[in-house]
N, C-alpha and C positions, 0 to 999 in steps of 0.2 A: 506901617501902612501910611501914616501921615507924611513921612518923609518921601515915600514912594509916590504919593499923590502930588506933592509939591514938585518932585522931579518930573513927573509926567506933564504937569502944567507948563513947566519950563520948556520941555521938549516941544509941546504943541505951540508955544509962543515962538520958538525958534523956527518952527516949520509951519508957516502960515497956510500952506496948501494942504496940510494934513487934515484928513477927515476924522470922524468919530472913531472909526475902526483903528486908525493909526494911533490915536490918543489912547485908546483902551489897551492896545498892544504895548505902548510905551509905559503905561501905568503898571501893567503886569510884569513887564521886564524890569522896571525900576524897583518893584517890590522885593525882588530877590536880592540876596546879600551881595552876590558877585555881579549883578546887573545882567544876568543871562538866565534863560530858561533852564531848569534842572532837567537833564536828560532822563528818558524813561529807563526804568530798571527791569528789563525783560529777561527772558531766558538766555538770549544771546549775550547780554551783559554779564549775567552770572557765569556763563560758560567761559567768557574771557577772563573773568576774575579767577576762576578755578585753574585755567591753563597758566595764567601768570603766576599764581601761587605755587603750582606744581613745578614750573620751570625754576623759579627762584629758590624753592626749597632744595631742589636737586643741586643747583649751583652752590648753595651754601653748605648743605649737610653732606653732599657727596664726598668732598675731600675729607671731612671730619670722619665719616664712616670708613673710608679707605684707610686713613691713617690708623684708626682704632683697630681695624681688622689685620693690617699688616704688621703694626709695631706693638700692639697691645696697649691697654689703658694706662700702664705705668710709664710709657715712653714720654719724653719731654714734648715731642711734637703733638702727641695725642692729648697731653695735659693742656698745652697751649690752645689747641683747637677747641676742646671742651670748655675750658674755663672762660675764654673770651667770647665764645658763643653764648654761654649763660649770661655773661656780663652785658652783651648787646641786647639780650631779650628782656631782662628784668630790671634794668637800671633806668632811672629818670633823672632829669635835672641838669644835664650838661656834664662837661668834663670834670669839674671840681667835685661833683657828687660821685662820679664814677671812680675817680682816682682814690677816694678813701678806701674803697673795697680792693682796688688793684694794688695799692701800696700794702695793705694788710696781708692780702693773699700772696703777693709776690715775695714779700720779705719773710713773713712769719709762717705761712702755711706751706708754700712750696720751696722756700729757700732759694729762689732764683736770683735774688739780689741782696746786698747788704743795705741797711738803712741809708748810709751815705751815698750809695749808688742810686737809690731811688730819689734822693734829694738832687743829685746831679742830673738825673733824667728830667725832673720837673724844671730845674733851672734851664736846661737845654731847650725844652719845649716852650718855655716862656720867652726865651730870647731869640728864637729862630722863627722864620715865616711858617705859616700853616696853622691849622687848628691845634689847640692844646691836647686834644684827645690823642694826638699822634705820640704822646709819651707812652702809650700802650705798645707801640711798635718797638720802642727802646726796651721795654720790659721783655717782650718776646725775643728780641735779639739777644739780650743778656742771658735769658733762660737757655736758649739753644747754644749760645757761645760757651756757656759754662758746662753744659752736658751734651757735647756734640755727637756722642756715640761713635759710629764708624766714619763720620765725616770729619774734615778738618774744622777747627773752631770757627774761623771766619765765614766759610760758606754755610755752615750750620746756623750761625747767627743771622746771616742774611735771609736764609729760608725761614727761620723762626720769626723774624720781623715781617716778612711778606705774608706768612700764614696768619699772624696776628692781625695785620691790616685787613686781610680778606674776611676772616670770620667776625671781625668787629663791624665792618661796613656792609657786608652782604645782607644781614638781617634788616638793616635800616632801609634798604631798597624794597625789601619785602613789605615792611609796614607802610612805606610811602605809596607803593602801587596798589596795595589792597585798601588802604584807608582813605586815599585821596578822593575817590568818588563819594564818600560818605562824610567828608569833613564838615560840610555845612550842616548836615543833620546832627552830627555829634556836637557842634557848637551850641545848638539849641536845646540840648539835653541837660536839664538842670541838675539831675543826679550826677551825671558825669562831670559837670562843671564843679560841683561840690567836692567830688573825689579828687579832681586835679588841684583844687585849692588846698586840700589836706596834704596832697603829695608835695606841693610847693612849700608848705610849712615844714614838712619832714626833711626836704632837701636842705633847708637852712641849717638844720641840726647836723646833717651829714657833712656839709661843707665845714661847719665848726669843728667836727671831729677830725676832718682832714687837716685843718689848720693846727689843731692841738698836736696831732701826730707828727707833723713836720716840725713844729716848734720844739717839741720835746727832744726829737732826734737831732736838732740843730744846736740847742743850748746845752744839752747833756751828752756826754760821751758814751754813757752806758744807761740803757733803759731796759729794765726787766719787765716781766709780765706776771701779774698775779691772777691766778685762775682758781675760782672756788665759789660755791654757792650760786652757780649759774652766771657768774660774772667773769669777764676777762678785761683787766685794767692794766694799762701801762704805768709802771712805777719807776721813775728815774732815780738813779743813785746820786744823792746830794754831793758826794765828793767828786763826781765827774762833771760838775758844773763848769762851763766855760764862761768866765765873766766877760770876755771880749765879745763873744757872740750874744750874750744877754744884753750887754750895753748897746751893741749895734741894733738889736731888735727894739730895745726901748727907745733909742734915738729915732728910729724910723717911725715908731708909733707916735711919738711926740711931734715929729715933723708933719705927719699926715693929719692927725686930729687936732693938734694944738696950733700949728702954724698954717695949716691948710696948704701944704706944699703939693704941687701937682704931681701926677703919677710919673711922668717922664723924668723930671729932675730928681724926684725921690728915688726912683729905681736906679738912675745913673749914679747918684751919690752913694746909695747903699752898695751898689755893685763895685764902685771904685774903692770904697772903704773896706769891703770884704776882700777884694783882691789884695790890697795893701796888707791887711791883717794876715791873709793867707801866705803871702810872700815872706812876711816876718815870722811865720810859724806860730801865730797866736791863736788861730782858729783851725 
């Protein structure tokens, strides 16, 4: 309120001809977070929200339902549609948080990729233009490419990648169009703010899990999984340790945290070293 009052005074000073009514309107306008009056939420607004939600739900879930009905739940296209739809709905925290689940499900649950292929996909996504989340398209492509069914492998892979992109991003537009009218009200909700703070803390742990998953599958050639007592833990085989990969990772850590090397030269140097080691057959 104080900031809004100061802004209203500034507006009245800049507009010498303005009367008390204009000053009051400026104060009310400045008191809002976006500097505009909040629109009324009447029946017409609720009807528009309902129609928007219905249209986007049909666009999103329509292809999923058709694939499920025509191909069955065990077909790779149905699995792609259902899995990435769930991922788009329940995940928070950006691409790095999402990829922890995608990597585990794609490699260990569905068997769409090998661990090395998942590493290749992440490397490709990191080094090419576009958002990192597009690595999911690579996963969908590989899943359909590996199980093309009646199609040729390449067209099936292209369709799998396109389907992954659709079911990943379509729900996002649903949340945007439904939540945008209420975003200012949600920002003022303290309970919701506390929940998002807890989610942020959890996301840090998820990203750490992703880093450990990729590190283990990069440094060790064989990683088994121990399951028991409600736990599922990756256990690397010590004899499969690659000392060159470990040395390169350690050198990158020292360069980043010890010598404060910038991200661009660090990535360029690590990529060049990795390429040389790969050509030499050491990694």
